C-alpha positions, 0 to 999 in steps of 0.5 A: 570409108573412115577407119575407126578403132573397135567400139569400146562401148556395147549397148543392148537393143533396149538401151539404144532404144531408150537413149534414142527416146531420151534424145528425141524428148520422149523419155524424162520430164520435158523442159517446159520452161524452154517450151517450143523453142527448147524442143526445136533446139533439142531436135535441131530440125522440125519438118514442114508439110502441107498436110493438115489433119489434126494440125500441121506436122510442125505443130504436132512435133512440140505437142507430142513432147510437151502436150497441149501447147497452144497452136498460136504459141507454137507459131510465135515460138518458131517465128517471133524475134528471129529464133528460127529460119526455114531451109532445106535440111531433112526436107523443108524444115524449121531450123534454130537460127544458130544453125544458119552458119552450118548450112553454108556448104549447102548454100554454096552448092546451090550457087554453083549448081549448073542446072535448074528445072525452072527457067529464070528470066533475065533481070527478075532475080535482081528485081526481087531482091530490090523489091524486098529491100525497099518494101520489106517482108513479102510473100511470092504473091506480094512480090508480083506472082507465084504461079503461071497456071494451076500446075504446081511446078509451073512457077512464075519468074518471080517465084523462081527468083525468090526461091533461088534467092532462098537457096542461095541464102540471100533471102530467108523465110521469116514466117509462114502466113496461111502456109505461104512463105514470107520472104525477107533479106537475110541481111535484115532477118539473120543476126549479124553474128550469124550472117556469114558463110565463113565455115568451110564445107568440112566444118559445116559437115562436122558440126551437122554430124555432131548435132545429128548424133546428139539429136538421135542419141545413137545411130548408124552412118545412114541414120546420121546422114539422113537427119540433115540429108547428107551423103554417106561420104560426107559423113565418113569424111568428118565423123572421126572428128565429130565428137561422136563415139563408136559403139556396138548395138545388139542386133543392129549389124552395122557400126554405130556412133553415139553422143558421149553425153548420152552414155554418161547416165542411164536413160530414166524417167516418164515415158510420153504417151502420144500420137506421132506425126508421120513426119516426126524425127523419131520415125523419119527413117524407115529402116531405123524405125524398124530396127529400133521399134520393130515397127514398119512405118509408111506415110500413105497420103500419096498412095492410091486410096484402094492400096492404103493399108493403115489410112491416109495420115496414119499416126504411130502411137507411142506408149511406154517407149514402144510404138504400140499401134496407129490411128488414121484421124479426121475431124468432124465438127467437134468430134475426133474421128479415128477412121482406122485404128491398128492395135499391136496387142490387147494391152495397146487399147488403154494407151491408144485411147489415152492418146486419142482423148488427149489429142481431141482435147488439144484440137478442141474436140469434145468427143471421139468416135472410132470407125474401124479397128483392124482387129475387131475383137479389140474394139470393145476394150478400146471403146470402153476405155474411151467411154471411161476417159470421156465420162 
């Protein structure tokens, strides 16, 4: 592990929380002129996921920071004019196109990978690349096939080839169409000034660690590593040269690093009140979420129904810089249904109602119905506030 000097800066737990909120775009006035693209550049990665309840997660991320931005506006901001690309970061993520060179280390690792779970038939890889060169952007179906059977892991040879080419960096996902990836040659889609693998592994890692620290504001080694799914030893090798500065945070019990710019001015401004996607980078890492907010967050979509505690797609509610509850939403026609609501205190009823009404308006619902409140004695306060806001 890298040996660093004792931290010169000590932060209270509250200061660290506010720094993290500002870094993630939830404290202070949002940069509306930069819009969705500004949010993407600020966060450095926006996670994709197939689940769609109110909307898909990559739409919920800018909504949580900017408010009711149109869904088409979101998609155009990501994909139009090659401002972004999709690659494996924290998970499958939309990334600013400027970060293409930083993932050269991962593309090289994939190219040198000795074992793959899917068999690649001879000649199919070259055929896929040739077809894209001649015909332009295509989905896997357009290339000649996606899956051999209904089993998700049973990809066709064509799908195996184009996904391999995506990992190698020869092919890039230029948009999602009906949730299908649209592939094109990287040499055509990525600006020439960025289309290179010239950065060595150490420089790629140094830059990604610096970017992760900036997007987090302050974090432990585990926090920083998790942001782009780096290994602990990879972070250790470069963090001393990353530009991040060591700090001590009250109650964290582990060394931490901060973006020096985040330490220059105290975080001030308006707090956002909103529903958060379970895949929001503010709450990606469970241990960090518990450490900063005292909030246990778990996605239960893949948990058997009878074992769920908070619901299929329970969304944390952020208000006043705290996580004050959660809502498991659904839609029935033009009604937003809160299947299950958890309020951490009676004071949470008002902000949770505000978050529900704003979300309803965003997805063009005209009513909100609450089915279950975990603390029944708080139901009346929540319902009364909803009635007032919807009147």
